[in-house]
N, C-alpha and C positions, 0 to 999 in steps of 0.2 A: 348512470353508474351501474356497473355490474353487481348483481346480487351474489354475495359471498357469505357463506355460513362459516364464521371463524371458529366454530366449536366442533367442526367435523375433522376427521383424520385427513391430513394433507398428503399429497403424493407429488414427488418431484417430476413425475411425468406431465403434470399440468403446467409446470414452470417453477421458477425459484419460489420457495416457501409455499409451493402448491397453489400459487396464484394464477388465474387464467387470463391475465392482462396481455394485450399485445404491446409492442413497442409504442405505437401511436397513442394508446390509451394511458401510457405510464409517464409519470414525472421522473422517476428514478430508473435509469437504464444501466444495468451491469454489462460491462464489456469484458468477457473472459479472454485472458491472454496467456496461453499455455507455453510459456517461454522460460527456460532456465539454462540456456546454452553455455553461459559463462560462469555458472555456479562453481565455486572453487573448492567446496568441501563435499557436502552430500547433495546429490541431485534429487529431484522428485517434486519440486514445487510447480513444475509444469502441469502436474496432475491436480493441483489445488483447485482450479475452477470446477472441475467435474466433481471432486470430493465435496466442495461446499454446496453445490447444487443438490447432490444426493442427501447430504446431512440436513439440508434446510427443511425437509418434510417433517422433521421432528420439532419444528418451531411452532409454538402457539402464537397466534397473530396479535392478541391483545397485549399491549405494552403498558406497564405501570406508569411510565413517564409521558408517553405520547399517545396513549389509548389505541388509535387505529391508523397508524401510518400507512398501512397497506391500501387504504381507501384512495390515496392519490395515485396509485398504480406503481408497481415494482415489477420489472421485467429483466430477464437475462437473455442476451443474444446467444445464438448457437455458437459453440466453440469453432473457431476458424480452422478448418482442415489445412489451409495453406500455411498458417503460422505453426500449427502442430507439426506438419511435415518439415517445414524449414527448421524448427527447433531440433528435431531428430537428426537431420543432416548436419546442422551447424554444431551440435554437441560433439559429434565425432571429430570435427576439425578442431574445436576448442580443447578437447582432451589432449590433443597432441601438444598444444602450447602449455597447458597446465602441467603436463608430465615432463616438459623439457626444462633445462636450465637456461638462465639468461644468456650464457655463453653460446649455447646451442642455437638459440633463437637468432642471435646476431649473425651467426655464420651460415645457417642453413636456409637456403632460398625457398625450399619447400615449406618449411615452417613459417617463413615470412608470408608466403602465399596463403597459407592456411589462416594466418592472423588477419590478413586483408579480407578474406572471405567471411570470417566471423564478424569483423567490424562492419562490412557491407550489409550483412544479414541483420545486424542490430539496427542499422539505419532503416531498413525496410520495416522492422517492427515499430520503431519510433514513428515513422511516417504514417503507418496504418493507424496507430493509436491517436496521433495528433489529428489526422483528418476526420476520424470517426468522432472524437470528442468535440471538435469544432463544429461538425455537422449537428450534433445533438444539442450543443450549447446555443446555436443559432435557432434551434427549434424550441428553445426555452425549457429544455430538459436538464437533468443533472446526471451527466455521464460518470460512471464509476468503474475504474480499472480493477479487475480481479485477477491477481497474478497467481502463478508465475513468480519469478524472482523480482528483486526490488529495482531492476533496471526498467521494468515494464511501464511505470507511470510517467516517464520523462515527457512523452508526447502529450499526456493529459495535463501535466503542470504547465507546459508551454501554452496549450490552448486556453487554459483557465487564466493564465497571466495576461494573455492578449485580450481576454474578455472583460476582466475586472481590474479596476484601479484600486489603489490602497490595499495591495494583495500580499499575503504572507503565507508561509508554509510551517505547519506544526508537524514535526517529524518525530514519530515514536519508533524507537529502534534500540537494539543492543549495540549496534555498530554505527560509527560516524558516517560511513559511506561517502567520505570526502577524499578518497585516494584519486590521484591523477592517472587515469588509464591503467588501472590495476592489471598487472601481467601483460600489458600491451593492449588489453581490451578497452577500447575507447568508451564503450557504454556498458561496462561491468556493473553488476549489482553493487559492487563496493565503491562505485564512482558516481552514483546518480546525483548525490547532493552537491558534489563538486561541479558536475555538469550543469545542474540547475542554477548554481550561483554564478557560473562563468558564462553560460550561454542563454539564460533567460533573464534579461534585465528588468522585467516587470515584477520580479520577486523582490519585495522591499525588505523582508525579514525572514530569517530561517531560525526557528526555535526548536532545538533538539532536546528530547526528553528520554531518559533511561539509558543513555549511552554508557557502555562499560567495556567495550573492546575497540581499540583504536591504536594506530601506530603514531610515532612521534611526528611524522610529516602531517598527519591529519590534525593532531593536537595543535601544532604551530599554525596550520592553515586556518582553523576555526578561531584560534586566539587572535590572529591578526586581522581577520575580516570583521569590520564593524557591523555588518548586517547579520552576523551569526551569533547566537548565544546558546551555550550548551549547558543543560542541566544534567550533569553526570550522575549516574545511578548511585555512586558511592556518596556523593554530596547530598542527594535526596534522602538516602537512608540515614545519614548522620543527622540531618535536620529533624527527622522523625524521632530518632533516638534521644535527641537532646531537647525535646519538648514541642517542636513545631507540629501542627496538625496538617493533614493532607488538604483540608478545605482551604487553608490559607496559602499553601504551596500551589495548589491548582489555580487559585484566583490570581496569584502573582504571575504564573506562567501565561495565562490567557491575556492578562493585561499587557504583556510585552508584545502582543501580536497586533497587526493592523486590523481594520474593520472587516475585511474579507479574508476568510481563513480557509486554506486547503489543508486537510489532514492526511498526511501520508503515513500509513500505519503498517509497519513490518511487525508481524505477529510475534517475532522473537524479542520484541521490546517487553513482552510479558515474562513473568517468571516461567522457566521451562516446564513447570508442572502443567501449564496450560497449553503448551505446544511442544511436546517432547520429540516430535518427528520433523520439526523444521530443519532447514538445511544447515544452519550454523547456530545452534543453541548456546547460550552463555548463562552461567549461574548468576542469580540476582534478578533484577527486573521488577516491573510493576505488577501489582496484584490486579486481578480481574476487576474488582470493584473500584480500585483506584482509577483504572482506565475509564470505567463507566462514569465516575464522578467528574473526570476531566472533560469528557464529552458533554456532560450536562452543564458544566461550568461555561462552556461556549454559549449555550442557550441563555443561561442566567446573565451573562455579561452584556447581552444586547447586541453582540457582534454576530456576524453571519458565517455559518459553515457553508461555503459555496460548493464545495466538492470534497471528495475523499477517495482513498483507495485502500485495498487490503491485499497484502502480498506475503509471500514466503510460507503460506500454508501448505503442508505436505502430508499426504496420507502415510500410514504405517506400511512400509514396503513388505514387511514380514507378516503382517496380519491385516489383510484388506478389510476385514470386518470392524477394525478399530477406527472409529470416526471421531475420536476425541478432539484432535486438532481442528478438524473441519466443524465440529459441533460448536466449539468455542468461537471460531472465526465467523460462522454464519450468524451467531447471536450478536456479535459486535457489529457486523455489517448492518443488521437490522436496526440496532441502536443508533448507529451513525446516520442511517437513512432517516430515522425519525427526527434526529437533531437537524439535519439538513433541511428537511421539509418544514420543521417548526420555525426555523430562522429565515426561510425563503421569503424574500421581499422586504425584510426589515431594514436593509441598507441600500443605498443607491450604488449603481455601477459607476 
């Protein structure tokens, strides 16, 4: 085991959280995916992985709940220049679609060609993530997608669902993300959970928490699907206002999930004061410590957090020195890593 002094000042030049591990030495492997081509409101989440890496040097490694999770090895891969370049090119194509009306899209063959290019590029990203996660899972590691927008973990969820039985997704988000090919984008950030439920049969349950922005189509879709249960943010807040405590609420949420849990965490599921620069902030949401408690409840339940992702973190475009969103995000990543390591091996595949 590498000798690490957790009390010294870390530097991101050494690696995520200032750790010197290689991928081979690490149990947790972060896969940065700088992709936000189909973001429909504010772009910038493609810069999330770099921002999280830089902010991570402010993290003290000792953890009150898991002591020294870093000892099992935590590593972040280099940001793919191919994905980065593809995102920049595809974003230009996607903006043509975003700025056009439905009528224009139906009539304009150039716009239709642009839409096809965007959808094809999204499939390239999905394939990259899927193959990389499958490779790491076969090596008995825990691959973690670091977005990027919320379309990025689709390939990861597919790989995990093929690896684990009795598998469910815990989805933290302000948005339902169950639109069917939003604006024609087959793998939009607003469509990932629709795609997960329609295209990944290994997902036995989808539990959504913190949802507070959705269209009627999404409401009807989730209501009719017996595999989906939504804890709307307004209902959660009403429960707390009328006497329920978060401990009981969190326990009930985790009890609804199968033994093997994948946590897909869009940072805008939190109150916007913790992520003011995310692409689509919505008033309301979970408190930071409520999210921590929910993560710890997975450990207390005896179930297994097999994998997770963190998406939609964006730096402040007007003030590059503002690391607040990334500071919050990298701390939650470390806590989720601790929970995944703590539950590793508790349940059978």
